[in-house]
C-alpha positions in Angstrom: -43.9 1.9 -19.1 -41.8 4.9 -18.1 -40.6 5.2 -14.5 -41.3 1.5 -13.7 -37.5 0.7 -13.4 -36.9 2.9 -10.4 -35.6 1.0 -7.4 -34.5 2.3 -4.0 -31.1 1.0 -2.8 -29.3 1.2 0.5 -29.4 4.0 3.0 -28.8 6.9 0.5 -31.3 9.8 0.9 -34.3 9.0 -1.2 -34.6 12.4 -2.8 -31.1 12.1 -4.1 -31.9 8.7 -5.6 -35.0 10.2 -7.3 -33.0 13.2 -8.5 -30.2 11.0 -10.0 -32.8 8.7 -11.7 -34.4 11.7 -13.4 -31.1 13.3 -14.3 -29.9 10.2 -16.0 -33.2 10.0 -18.0 -32.8 13.6 -19.1 -29.1 13.2 -19.9 -29.6 10.0 -22.0 -32.7 11.3 -23.9 -35.3 9.3 -22.0 -37.0 12.6 -21.3 -36.8 15.0 -24.2 -36.1 18.7 -24.0 -39.1 20.7 -23.0 -41.1 17.6 -22.2 -43.4 18.1 -19.3 -42.6 16.1 -16.2 -45.3 14.4 -14.1 -46.7 16.5 -11.2 -45.1 16.0 -7.9 -48.2 14.0 -6.7 -48.2 11.8 -9.9 -44.5 11.0 -9.7 -44.7 10.2 -6.0 -47.4 7.6 -6.7 -45.4 6.2 -9.7 -42.2 5.9 -7.7 -43.8 5.0 -4.4 -42.1 7.8 -2.5 -43.4 10.8 -0.6 -44.5 14.0 -2.4 -41.9 16.0 -0.4 -39.2 13.7 -1.7 -40.2 14.5 -5.3 -40.4 18.2 -4.6 -36.9 18.1 -3.2 -35.6 16.2 -6.2 -37.2 18.7 -8.7 -35.7 21.6 -6.8 -32.3 20.0 -6.9 -32.6 19.3 -10.6 -33.7 22.9 -11.3 -30.6 24.2 -9.3 -28.4 22.1 -11.5 -30.0 23.1 -14.8 -31.7 19.9 -15.7 -35.2 21.1 -15.1 -37.1 24.4 -15.5 -40.4 25.4 -14.0 -43.2 27.5 -15.5 -45.5 29.0 -12.9 -48.9 27.4 -13.1 -47.9 24.9 -15.8 -45.4 22.6 -14.0 -41.8 21.3 -14.4 -40.2 20.6 -17.8 -37.0 18.8 -18.9 -34.3 21.4 -19.8 -32.5 21.3 -23.2 -29.0 20.1 -22.4 -25.9 19.5 -24.6 -26.5 15.9 -25.7 -24.1 13.1 -24.9 -22.7 12.4 -28.4 -22.1 8.7 -27.6 -25.9 8.1 -27.6 -26.1 8.4 -31.4 -22.5 8.4 -32.7 -21.9 9.6 -36.3 -19.1 7.1 -36.5 -18.2 4.1 -34.4 -14.5 4.7 -33.5 -12.9 1.9 -31.6 -9.2 2.6 -30.8 -6.9 -0.3 -30.1 -5.5 1.1 -26.9 -3.1 -1.9 -26.4 -1.2 -0.6 -29.5 -0.9 2.8 -28.0 0.5 1.7 -24.6 4.0 2.6 -23.5 6.6 0.0 -22.7 6.2 1.1 -19.0 2.5 0.4 -19.0 3.0 -3.0 -20.6 5.8 -4.0 -18.2 3.7 -2.8 -15.2 0.9 -5.1 -16.2 3.3 -7.9 -16.8 4.7 -7.5 -13.3 1.3 -7.0 -11.6 1.2 -10.0 -9.2 -2.3 -9.0 -8.0 -3.7 -9.8 -11.4 -1.8 -13.1 -11.7 -2.2 -14.5 -8.2 -4.7 -17.2 -7.3 -8.0 -15.8 -6.3 -9.1 -16.9 -2.8 -12.5 -18.5 -2.8 -14.7 -17.9 0.3 -13.5 -19.8 3.2 -9.9 -20.1 1.9 -7.1 -19.9 4.5 -4.9 -17.2 3.1 -1.3 -16.7 4.2 -0.6 -14.1 1.5 -1.3 -10.9 3.5 1.3 -9.1 5.7 -1.1 -6.3 6.6 -1.8 -5.6 10.2 -4.8 -7.3 11.9 -7.6 -4.7 11.9 -9.0 -6.3 15.0 -6.1 -4.7 16.9 -7.0 -1.2 15.7 -8.1 1.0 18.6 -10.9 2.7 16.8 -12.1 4.8 19.8 -8.7 6.5 19.9 -8.7 7.0 16.2 -12.1 8.7 16.4 -11.0 10.8 19.2 -7.9 11.9 17.3 -10.0 12.8 14.3 -12.5 14.9 16.4 -9.7 16.5 18.4 -7.9 17.7 15.2 -11.1 18.7 13.4 -12.2 20.8 16.3 -8.8 22.6 16.3 -8.4 23.4 12.6 -11.0 21.5 10.6 -11.5 24.3 8.1 -7.7 24.3 7.2 -7.5 20.5 7.0 -10.1 20.3 4.3 -8.3 22.7 2.0 -5.1 22.3 0.0 -2.0 21.4 2.0 1.7 21.7 1.3 3.7 19.3 -0.9 6.3 18.9 1.8 3.7 17.8 4.3 1.8 18.8 7.4 4.2 20.8 9.5 3.2 19.4 12.9 3.6 15.8 11.6 7.0 16.6 10.0 8.3 18.0 13.3 6.9 15.0 15.2 8.6 12.5 12.9 11.9 14.3 12.9 11.9 14.0 16.7 10.7 10.4 16.3 13.7 9.6 14.1 16.1 11.4 16.4 14.8 9.2 19.2 16.0 6.2 17.1 19.5 7.6 17.2 19.4 9.4 13.9 21.6 12.5 13.5 19.0 14.9 11.8 21.5 17.7 11.4 21.5 18.7 7.7 18.6 16.5 7.0 14.9 17.1 6.2 11.7 15.2 5.9 9.0 14.9 3.2 5.6 13.3 3.8 4.5 10.7 1.1 1.6 8.4 0.2 3.3 5.4 1.9 6.5 3.7 1.0 5.6 3.1 -2.6 5.3 6.8 -3.5 8.4 7.6 -1.5 10.5 5.1 -3.4 9.0 6.2 -6.7 9.9 9.9 -5.9 13.5 8.9 -5.1 13.9 6.8 -8.3 12.6 9.8 -10.3 15.0 12.2 -8.7 18.2 10.2 -8.9 20.4 10.5 -12.0 20.8 7.1 -13.7 24.6 7.0 -14.2 25.1 3.4 -15.0 21.6 1.9 -14.5 22.7 -0.7 -11.8 21.3 -1.2 -8.4 22.5 -3.5 -5.6 20.0 -5.1 -3.1 19.4 -8.2 -1.0 18.3 -11.3 -2.8 15.4 -12.0 -2.2 13.8 -8.5 -1.6 10.6 -6.5 -1.5 8.6 -7.3 -4.7 7.2 -3.8 -5.0 10.8 -2.5 -5.1 11.7 -5.0 -7.8 8.8 -3.8 -9.9 9.6 -0.2 -9.6 13.3 -0.7 -10.3 12.4 -2.6 -13.4 9.9 0.0 -14.5 12.7 2.6 -14.2 15.0 0.4 -16.3 17.5 -0.6 -13.7 19.6 -3.8 -13.8 19.3 -5.4 -10.4 22.2 -7.2 -8.7 20.8 -9.3 -5.8 23.2 -10.4 -3.0 22.4 -13.5 -1.0 21.3 -13.3 2.6 22.9 -14.8 5.6 21.3 -15.4 9.0 22.3 -11.9 10.2 21.7 -10.0 7.0 23.2 -9.5 3.5 26.5 -11.2 2.8 29.1 -8.5 3.1 31.8 -10.5 1.2 29.5 -10.8 -1.8 28.6 -7.1 -1.5 32.3 -6.1 -1.7 32.9 -8.5 -4.6 30.0 -6.8 -6.5 31.3 -3.3 -5.7 34.8 -4.2 -6.9 33.4 -5.6 -10.2 31.2 -2.7 -11.3 29.7 0.6 -10.2 26.2 1.0 -8.8 23.9 4.0 -8.7 22.6 3.0 -5.2 21.8 0.1 -3.0 18.3 -0.7 -1.8 18.2 -2.4 1.6 15.7 -3.6 4.2 17.8 -4.1 7.4 15.0 -4.8 9.9 12.4 -7.6 9.5 13.5 -7.9 6.0 10.7 -8.7 3.4 10.4 -11.6 2.7 12.9 -13.4 5.0 12.1 -11.5 8.2 15.9 -11.4 9.0 17.2 -8.5 11.2 20.7 -7.4 10.2 23.1 -7.5 13.1 24.5 -4.2 14.5 28.0 -5.2 13.7 27.1 -5.9 10.0 25.3 -2.6 9.8 28.5 -0.7 10.8 30.6 -2.6 8.3 28.0 -2.2 5.5 27.9 1.6 6.1 31.7 1.8 5.9 31.8 -0.4 2.8 29.2 1.7 0.9 30.9 5.0 2.0 34.2 3.7 0.7 32.7 3.2 -2.7 30.5 6.3 -2.5 27.3 4.3 -3.1 24.1 5.9 -1.7 21.8 3.7 0.3 18.0 3.8 0.1 16.8 2.2 3.3 13.3 0.7 3.7 12.3 1.1 7.3 9.5 -1.5 6.7 8.1 -2.8 10.1 11.1 -2.3 12.3 8.8 -1.3 15.2 7.6 -4.9 15.5 10.6 -6.0 17.5 9.6 -8.9 19.7 12.7 -9.4 21.8 16.3 -8.2 22.2 17.7 -4.7 22.2 16.7 -2.0 19.9 18.6 -2.0 16.6 19.2 1.4 15.1 18.4 1.9 11.4 21.2 2.3 8.9 20.6 6.0 8.7 21.4 6.2 12.4 24.5 4.1 12.0 25.7 6.5 9.3 26.0 9.3 11.9 26.6 12.7 10.2 27.0 11.2 6.7 24.3 12.1 4.2 24.5 9.0 1.9 21.4 7.2 3.4 17.9 7.9 2.2 15.4 6.5 4.7 11.8 5.7 3.6 9.6 5.1 6.6 5.9 4.2 7.1 3.6 3.0 9.8 1.6 0.9 7.3 2.7 -2.5 8.7 2.2 -1.3 12.2 -0.7 1.1 12.3 -3.2 1.9 9.6 -2.2 1.2 6.0 -5.5 2.7 4.8 -4.4 6.3 5.5 -1.3 5.9 3.3 1.1 8.1 5.1 4.9 7.6 4.9 8.0 9.8 4.9 11.4 10.2 3.4 14.2 11.4 5.7 17.3 12.4 3.7 19.9 15.2 3.1 18.2 18.6 3.1 19.2 19.3 -0.5 17.7 16.1 -1.8 14.4 16.7 0.0 14.3 20.2 -1.6 14.1 18.6 -5.0 11.9 15.7 -4.0 9.4 18.2 -2.7 9.1 19.8 -6.2 8.6 16.3 -7.8 6.0 15.6 -5.3 4.2 18.8 -6.0 4.2 18.0 -9.7 3.0 14.5 -9.2 0.3 14.5 -6.5 0.3 18.1 -5.1 0.3 16.8 -1.5 -0.6 13.8 0.7 -4.0 14.1 2.2 -3.8 16.7 5.0 -6.7 15.1 6.7 -4.9 11.8 6.9 -1.7 13.4 8.0 -3.4 15.4 10.8 -5.3 12.3 12.0 -2.0 10.4 12.3 -0.3 13.3 14.0 -3.1 13.7 16.6 -3.2 10.0 17.2 0.6 10.0 17.8 0.4 13.2 19.9 -2.2 11.7 22.1 0.3 9.0 23.1 -1.4 6.1 21.5 1.5 4.6 19.5 3.3 3.1 22.5 0.1 1.6 24.0 -0.9 0.2 20.6 2.6 -1.2 19.9 2.7 -2.9 23.3 -0.6 -4.7 22.4 0.4 -5.4 18.8 3.8 -6.8 19.7 2.3 -9.1 22.3 -0.3 -10.5 19.8 2.0 -10.8 16.8 4.7 -12.4 19.0 2.2 -15.0 20.1 1.1 -15.6 16.6 4.7 -15.8 15.3 5.6 -18.4 17.9 2.4 -20.4 17.2 3.1 -20.3 13.4 6.7 -21.3 13.9 5.6 -24.2 16.2 3.1 -25.4 13.6 5.7 -25.2 10.8 8.2 -27.2 12.8 5.5 -29.8 13.5 4.0 -30.1 10.1 6.3 -28.8 7.3 9.1 -31.0 5.9 11.2 -27.9 5.2 14.9 -27.2 5.4 14.9 -23.8 7.1 12.6 -21.2 8.7 13.7 -17.6 8.8 12.1 -14.6 10.5 13.0 -12.8 13.7 9.6 -11.2 14.1 7.3 -8.9 12.1 4.2 -10.3 10.4 5.5 -13.2 8.4 8.0 -16.1 8.2 10.0 -17.3 5.2 10.2 -21.1 4.5 12.9 -22.8 2.4 12.6 -26.4 1.2 15.4 -28.4 -0.4 16.6 -27.1 -3.8 14.5 -28.6 -6.6 11.2 -28.5 -4.7 8.6 -26.4 -6.5 6.4 -24.2 -4.2 4.3 -23.1 -7.2 3.3 -26.7 -7.7 2.6 -26.9 -4.0 0.5 -23.7 -4.2 -1.6 -25.1 -7.1 -2.6 -28.2 -5.1 -3.0 -26.4 -1.8 -5.3 -23.8 -3.4 -7.6 -26.7 -4.4 -7.6 -27.7 -0.8 -8.5 -24.2 0.4 -5.1 -22.8 1.4 -2.9 -20.2 -0.4 0.4 -18.6 0.3 3.0 -16.5 -1.5 5.6 -18.4 -3.6 9.1 -17.1 -2.8 10.3 -16.7 -6.3 8.2 -13.5 -6.5 10.9 -11.9 -4.3 14.1 -13.0 -6.1 16.0 -10.7 -8.4 17.3 -13.5 -10.6 14.4 -15.8 -11.2 15.5 -18.3 -8.5 13.8 -19.1 -5.2 11.3 -21.7 -6.6 11.9 -23.8 -3.4 10.8 -21.0 -1.0 7.6 -19.4 0.2 6.4 -16.6 2.5 3.7 -17.2 5.1 1.9 -14.1 6.4 0.2 -14.9 9.7 -1.0 -11.5 10.9 -4.6 -11.8 9.8 -5.1 -15.6 10.2 -6.9 -17.1 13.2 -4.9 -19.5 15.3 -7.0 -22.6 14.3 -6.6 -21.6 10.6 -2.9 -21.2 11.1 -2.7 -24.8 12.4 -5.0 -26.3 9.9 -3.6 -24.4 6.9 0.0 -25.3 7.7 -1.0 -28.9 8.3 -2.6 -29.0 4.8 0.6 -27.4 3.3 2.7 -30.0 5.1 0.7 -33.0 4.0 0.7 -31.8 0.4 4.4 -31.1 0.4 5.1 -34.6 1.8 3.0 -36.1 -1.0 4.9 -34.1 -3.6 8.2 -35.3 -2.1 7.0 -38.8 -2.6 
């Protein structure tokens, strides 16, 4: 019987649900062209909705050309261009896999989200290094949104500028200057988080020899993008205070590099903070070989103790060889996807054009929300709360690891994760397989290595894990590791 499959769902306006239901029937041929529709009273009874609801639905359908009305006779289904797929004259089935580019196939191959272990309900997951949403001060976010919308809401809902929202650009330039950066001759471009910023830089730089130097291990997203762009990656081992400068110099003497990708603060995945002394020497070394540096600012705001450590771009002074990619994603709200590139003005000039061709602009609404939130003075208050909570969780996680895990080394000076190394020969993927069956998952460390090593390591993200789950999860990992060690 027609109309007996209509079901109301959720809190969506009922007249829109009725309108969409009838529109689908007309579009798919369930109601033929010029077929008379039930009267509003009849349809209200058939669908168990009010007559006013049906009247509103018919009016909306008429406005959109799916229904026409003849005075005194009723409403009729309009003749529309049929969807050819309903009765195809031929059944064409392309093999899209055969038409994929090498880039698409490699991207799928490198897609860890598709290959990771799916967490069943109740699983203790140490895989995330996103901020804990329980810390978000929603009242201040709402206030920032309302404040900005009341000032220029009509403008914010229209197209914006590829370079970014000017008030936010000016705020971030001052923000970076407060970190000790010499912004003379530099400019700033707003991006959709770190990932787009890195992709824009990779698209802009000429591939002279196709080689990149970075820390080993390093940010997996960076590895993926470098491989998608066809770069050979030379990973340099880490020391307790950052990348090994001796190995860096050996690599530079051996061959030329297009640039270096570095994460000096709360390095992902090791959590190591490069020492100020090493930063100065590294800048001098790279300048001597005329190698540009792409710096990932990552979560350098989550400093728990000790003095502020200036970013590499600040250490570089008036030099223009450092491209800084910043984001508040690991500190504030990753959902709004706002990041930035600070670099030489001429490079930003070209990056802006690539950005305009790729995505037109980053959401002006998101940019303005972040700007107003920052302008209202909320960042310092939020960071004080976040640092205290993450420091407490960091210390608790470290205590649990020291008590339960038979590991060789723990690294991490703060941030949202710790990195664990077992003795060489231990397989953390085997450990993960058994732990997942016991309701605990983590990120195996070999995901972050440039040369396929690191099978004896793992990253534990604690930011979104409750204290009792941190304790229980690490205890399970420790018991399982001990069993595997025999």
